[in-house]
Phi, psi and omega in degrees: 000144177282159177304132178090351178276151177252148176295141182250008181301132175091354179280149177239134181235142176265126177244123184249150177300143176240068188298335180279344178227075186300333180296332180246020182281084183300325180304308180291318181297321181290324176295317179295319178298313181300318179297313178297315181302309182290315187283312188264328183264305183281325185069022175197168179292152175300143175266163183305324184259017175275147176273141178289331174242089184273172169290134178249145174292168182298334179283343184081002181256320180280126180241152177238083189296342180271359183237120182289152176292143183280142179303325180295327178293314179297318181301316179298320180293318179300312181298314181299315181293319180294319177295318179297330179277357179077023181277123179289147181073026184304328182288351181268352175289143183237174182270009187306329182286351178264355183266000000 
């Protein structure tokens, strides 16, 4: 965890469908991710102590479900995608929405 962050273990969040804005519909995207994760990557259902966002191998195929993805990895991906999209100030986007 970064300085100033609080642990989020045990928190429950409600995610609702955003049918009018499908690009940001986290409800649908998380269901699709979970299905892909279980079916194509793990080849079995998630276990109670598996992370929904695990560490991925460099190939993107090998997963480590007991190990969470590092915030620094997500931050690099956010910055890279924002820069590729031509968004100014891409380095100022943060990972807060993943916590």
